[in-house]
N, C-alpha and C positions, 0 to 999 in steps of 0.2 A: 504493500499499500504505500502511495506516495502522499506525503502530507506537505502542503505549501503553506507558507506563512502568509498571512493577510497582507495584500498590497504588493506582493512579489509576483512579477510578471514571469510566466514560465519561458524558457529559451525558445527563440524561433526555430522553426524547422530548417535544416539545411537547404540550400538551393537545389541540390540533386533530388531530395525528396519532393520539394515543390514542383519541379519539372516533371518528375516521374508521375506524380498524382494528377497534375493538369493534363498531361499527355493521355493517361489512361482514361480520365473523365471524358476527353474529347474523341476517344477511340483511335488515337494515332499510334503507329508502331514507331520504334525508333528510326527506322528507315523513312517513314512517312513524315515525321517532324523534321528530319534532316533536309529532306527533299523540299518541304514547304519553307523552312528557314532560308535555304539556299535561293529558292525562287524569289521570295518576298525581299530578301536583302540584296539580290543581284550577286551575291558571293558564292560561287559554285565550290569553295574550297571546304565547306562543311560536310562531313560524313557522318554515318550512323555511329562510327567508332567514337567519335568526339562527343556526341549525344550520350553514349554508354559511359563515357568517362565522367561527364557531368553528373549523370545519375548515380554513379558509384562513389561520388565524392573524390575522384582522382584529380579532377580539374574543376575549377571554378570560372563559369563563363564570365568574361570581361564585360565592361559597360557596353561595347558595340553589340555583342550577341544579346545581351539582357533586354536591350531596346527591341530587338526583333521577336525575341522569346516572349516578352510581354504581349506584343501584338498578336502572335500566333496563337499562344495559348490562353489569351484572355486573362492574364495575371497582372495585377498593378505593378508598375515599375518600382515603386516604394516597396512592395512586398518582395519583389526580387532582390532588391538591395538589401533589405534586412536579412533575407535568407542567405545571401552571399556573405554577408558580415558573420552570420552564425556559423557558416561553413569555415570561414577563416579562423574564427575563435576555437572551433572544435578541432581544426587542424593543429593550432598552436598548442593546444591542451595535450594533444597526442604526443607532440614533439617534446614538450617540456618534461623534465624528470619528475 
């Protein structure tokens, strides 16, 4: 059982989880979201492998990709920024002794 102190905000979900949940909600495969992001951005360099890295937390999409992810997955840009921040914090916590 998790007990939270009053007034304490639970940590935000990492960006990979946000992307995976939004993609699933909309019925996209990783290939489908990669294709749609490449199409809408005009940047054909994005592949399914990069989407998979984002979802697994191996990489954090930068501001360039977050703006397109926001549009394609209908997720607020501030929500994605907060999720990216949470992913960076989680990554730092794993690295520190």
